[in-house]
C-alpha positions as CSV (number, residue, x, y, z in Angstrom):
1,X,-39.9,-7.0,4.8
2,X,-37.2,-8.8,2.8
3,X,-38.1,-12.4,3.9
4,X,-41.8,-11.9,2.8
5,X,-40.8,-10.3,-0.5
6,X,-38.5,-13.2,-1.4
7,X,-40.9,-15.9,-0.4
8,X,-44.2,-14.8,-1.6
9,X,-44.9,-15.1,-5.4
10,X,-46.2,-13.5,-7.3
11,X,-45.5,-10.6,-7.7
12,X,-41.7,-10.4,-7.8
13,X,-42.0,-6.8,-8.8
14,X,-42.6,-6.1,-5.1
15,X,-39.1,-7.2,-4.4
16,X,-37.8,-5.0,-7.2
17,X,-39.5,-2.0,-5.9
18,X,-38.6,-2.4,-2.2
19,X,-35.0,-3.7,-2.6
20,X,-34.1,-2.1,-5.8
21,X,-35.7,1.3,-5.4
22,X,-36.9,2.1,-1.8
23,X,-34.0,0.4,0.1
24,X,-31.3,2.4,-1.8
25,X,-33.4,5.6,-1.2
26,X,-33.1,4.8,2.6
27,X,-29.4,4.2,2.2
28,X,-28.9,7.5,0.5
29,X,-30.9,9.3,3.2
30,X,-28.5,7.6,5.8
31,X,-25.6,8.7,3.8
32,X,-26.8,12.3,3.9
33,X,-27.4,12.0,7.7
34,X,-23.9,10.7,8.2
35,X,-22.4,13.6,6.2
36,X,-24.3,16.5,7.5
37,X,-24.8,15.4,11.2
38,X,-21.1,14.9,11.9
39,X,-21.5,11.2,12.2
40,X,-18.9,10.7,9.4
41,X,-16.2,12.6,11.3
42,X,-17.1,11.1,14.6
43,X,-16.9,7.5,13.4
44,X,-13.6,8.1,11.5
45,X,-12.2,9.9,14.5
46,X,-13.0,6.8,16.6
47,X,-10.6,4.8,14.6
48,X,-7.9,7.6,14.5
49,X,-5.2,7.7,17.0
50,X,-4.3,11.5,17.2
51,X,-1.3,10.8,19.4
52,X,0.4,8.6,16.8
53,X,-1.2,10.3,13.9
54,X,-2.5,7.1,12.3
55,X,-5.6,5.1,11.9
56,X,-5.9,1.9,14.1
57,X,-6.1,-0.3,11.1
58,X,-3.1,0.3,8.8
59,X,-2.6,-0.5,5.2
60,X,-0.4,-3.5,6.1
61,X,-1.1,-6.6,8.1
62,X,-3.4,-9.6,7.9
63,X,-6.6,-7.5,8.2
64,X,-5.7,-5.5,5.2
65,X,-4.6,-8.7,3.3
66,X,-7.8,-10.7,4.0
67,X,-10.3,-7.8,4.1
68,X,-9.1,-5.8,1.3
69,X,-6.8,-7.7,-1.2
70,X,-8.2,-11.2,-0.7
71,X,-11.8,-10.1,-0.4
72,X,-11.7,-7.9,-3.5
73,X,-10.0,-10.7,-5.4
74,X,-12.6,-13.3,-4.3
75,X,-15.5,-11.1,-5.6
76,X,-13.7,-10.5,-8.9
77,X,-13.0,-14.2,-9.4
78,X,-16.7,-15.0,-8.7
79,X,-17.7,-12.5,-11.3
80,X,-15.3,-13.8,-13.9
81,X,-16.6,-17.4,-13.3
82,X,-20.1,-16.1,-13.7
83,X,-19.1,-14.4,-17.0
84,X,-17.5,-17.6,-18.1
85,X,-20.7,-19.6,-17.4
86,X,-22.8,-16.9,-19.3
87,X,-20.5,-17.3,-22.3
88,X,-20.6,-21.1,-22.2
89,X,-24.3,-21.4,-21.3
90,X,-25.4,-22.5,-24.8
91,X,-23.1,-25.6,-24.4
92,X,-24.0,-26.5,-20.8
93,X,-27.1,-28.6,-20.3
94,X,-29.8,-26.8,-18.4
95,X,-28.1,-23.4,-18.7
96,X,-29.1,-22.4,-22.2
97,X,-32.6,-21.4,-21.2
98,X,-31.1,-19.1,-18.6
99,X,-28.7,-17.2,-20.9
100,X,-30.7,-14.0,-20.6
101,X,-30.7,-14.1,-16.8
102,X,-27.0,-15.0,-16.7
103,X,-26.1,-12.0,-18.8
104,X,-28.4,-9.8,-16.9
105,X,-26.7,-10.9,-13.6
106,X,-23.2,-10.3,-15.1
107,X,-24.1,-6.8,-16.1
108,X,-26.0,-6.0,-12.9
109,X,-22.9,-7.0,-10.7
110,X,-20.5,-5.0,-12.9
111,X,-22.5,-1.7,-13.6
112,X,-22.6,-0.5,-10.0
113,X,-18.9,-0.7,-9.4
114,X,-18.2,0.8,-12.9
115,X,-20.6,3.8,-12.1
116,X,-18.8,4.3,-8.7
117,X,-15.4,4.3,-10.5
118,X,-16.5,6.9,-13.0
119,X,-18.0,9.1,-10.2
120,X,-14.7,8.9,-8.2
121,X,-12.9,10.6,-11.2
122,X,-15.1,13.6,-11.4
123,X,-15.3,14.9,-7.8
124,X,-12.8,16.4,-5.3
125,X,-13.9,14.3,-2.2
126,X,-10.6,13.3,-0.5
127,X,-10.2,10.2,1.6
128,X,-10.0,10.8,5.4
129,X,-6.3,9.7,5.6
130,X,-5.6,12.6,3.1
131,X,-7.2,15.3,5.1
132,X,-5.4,17.6,7.6
133,X,-7.8,16.6,10.4
134,X,-6.4,13.0,10.1
135,X,-2.7,13.8,9.5
136,X,-2.9,14.4,5.8
137,X,-2.3,17.5,3.7
138,X,-5.6,18.1,1.9
139,X,-8.4,20.5,2.8
140,X,-11.9,19.2,2.8
141,X,-13.5,19.7,-0.6
142,X,-16.7,18.4,-2.1
143,X,-16.7,19.9,-5.7
144,X,-18.1,18.0,-8.6
145,X,-17.0,17.9,-12.3
146,X,-13.3,18.6,-11.6
147,X,-10.4,17.5,-13.7
148,X,-8.7,14.2,-13.1
149,X,-5.8,16.0,-11.5
150,X,-8.2,17.6,-9.0
151,X,-10.2,14.4,-8.4
152,X,-10.0,12.9,-4.9
153,X,-10.7,9.5,-6.2
154,X,-12.4,8.5,-3.0
155,X,-16.2,9.1,-3.3
156,X,-18.2,6.9,-3.5
157,X,-16.4,3.9,-1.9
158,X,-15.1,1.6,-4.6
159,X,-14.1,-1.4,-2.4
160,X,-17.5,-1.4,-0.7
161,X,-19.2,-1.3,-4.1
162,X,-17.5,-4.5,-5.0
163,X,-19.0,-6.2,-2.0
164,X,-22.5,-4.7,-2.3
165,X,-22.6,-5.8,-6.0
166,X,-23.3,-9.4,-4.8
167,X,-26.8,-8.3,-4.0
168,X,-27.5,-8.6,-7.8
169,X,-27.8,-12.4,-7.0
170,X,-30.9,-11.7,-5.0
171,X,-32.6,-10.2,-8.0
172,X,-31.7,-13.4,-10.0
173,X,-33.2,-15.4,-7.2
174,X,-36.4,-13.4,-7.3
175,X,-36.7,-13.9,-11.1
176,X,-36.2,-17.6,-10.7
177,X,-38.8,-17.8,-7.8
178,X,-36.0,-19.3,-5.6
179,X,-36.6,-17.7,-2.1
180,X,-33.4,-19.3,-0.6
181,X,-31.2,-17.9,-3.4
182,X,-32.9,-14.6,-3.1
183,X,-32.4,-14.4,0.6
184,X,-28.8,-15.6,0.4
185,X,-27.8,-13.2,-2.3
186,X,-29.4,-10.3,-0.4
187,X,-27.9,-10.9,3.0
188,X,-24.5,-12.1,1.6
189,X,-24.2,-8.9,-0.5
190,X,-25.2,-6.6,2.3
191,X,-22.9,-8.5,4.8
192,X,-19.9,-8.5,2.5
193,X,-20.5,-4.9,1.6
194,X,-20.8,-3.9,5.1
195,X,-17.7,-5.7,6.2
196,X,-15.7,-4.0,3.4
197,X,-17.3,-0.7,4.4
198,X,-16.2,-1.0,8.2
199,X,-12.7,-2.0,7.2
200,X,-12.3,1.0,4.9
201,X,-13.5,3.4,7.6
202,X,-11.2,1.8,10.2
203,X,-8.1,2.3,8.0
204,X,-9.1,5.9,7.0
205,X,-9.8,5.1,3.4
206,X,-13.5,6.3,3.4
207,X,-16.1,8.0,5.3
208,X,-19.1,5.8,6.0
209,X,-21.3,8.0,3.8
210,X,-19.0,7.1,0.9
211,X,-19.9,3.4,1.4
212,X,-23.6,4.0,2.0
213,X,-23.7,5.9,-1.4
214,X,-21.9,2.9,-3.0
215,X,-24.5,0.5,-1.7
216,X,-27.3,2.7,-3.0
217,X,-25.7,3.0,-6.4
218,X,-25.2,-0.8,-6.6
219,X,-28.8,-1.5,-5.8
220,X,-30.1,1.2,-8.1
221,X,-28.0,-0.2,-11.0
222,X,-29.0,-3.8,-10.3
223,X,-32.7,-2.6,-10.3
224,X,-32.2,-0.8,-13.5
225,X,-30.5,-3.8,-15.3
226,X,-33.2,-6.3,-14.0
227,X,-36.1,-4.0,-14.7
228,X,-37.0,-5.7,-18.0
229,X,-37.5,-8.9,-16.0
230,X,-38.9,-7.5,-12.8
231,X,-40.3,-4.0,-13.0
232,X,-44.1,-3.7,-12.7
233,X,-45.6,-4.1,-16.1
234,X,-42.3,-4.9,-17.8
235,X,-41.6,-8.6,-16.9
236,X,-41.1,-11.0,-19.7
237,X,-44.1,-13.5,-19.5
238,X,-42.4,-16.1,-21.7
239,X,-39.3,-16.1,-19.5
240,X,-41.0,-16.0,-16.1
241,X,-43.5,-18.6,-17.2
242,X,-40.8,-21.0,-18.2
243,X,-38.8,-20.7,-15.0
244,X,-41.9,-21.0,-13.0
245,X,-42.8,-24.2,-14.7
246,X,-39.2,-25.4,-14.1
247,X,-39.5,-24.7,-10.4
248,X,-42.7,-26.7,-10.1
249,X,-41.2,-29.8,-11.7
């Protein structure tokens, strides 16, 4: 599905619809399945050592260092470099014509994690390691619109959202009619986000449904930001024609 969408042009709006709208709907459905079927608890319990009252992957060590701190920093640095390129684009040969696309990509990568952070501060979902079932002191709660004091600051998954935000590059590749960039952005974003998700579940920082919701939100936000360039009936003919002509040179 993804390969044909990225490699067949026109219309790039098919990619926007399937990857930016339908795929996150599927991810949200999976998140609901994990939460209400018991898969969330089963997966987290798999990584929890009840005898030692700890998760198998702790908050220290090289896995935490590389998978969480370094991984998060690399994504942030890449975004900051992209921001710098967008700011300097008018003075960089060949980039001036892509200013709109660059700023769209900068916003698309940032908006998902920002929305996830805002949502974390208004609900009481606690992290697994804070729950009594996993050695913590908190009772399970899923109340929305609570005060900052009552907020669990765990749902949706913030670390996973940073990884999945890379998928925005695929939308840029679709606009540029660059199938390789499109596929690379798609699979890199999904791969990094999935790796971050598994790490966070293994250390008790999140349930898998938290990370699936983070992926869905990132994709929805990227689709929203890119909609002026990609949505059916809303693409900018002047921009898409110019990049199409550039790709044929």
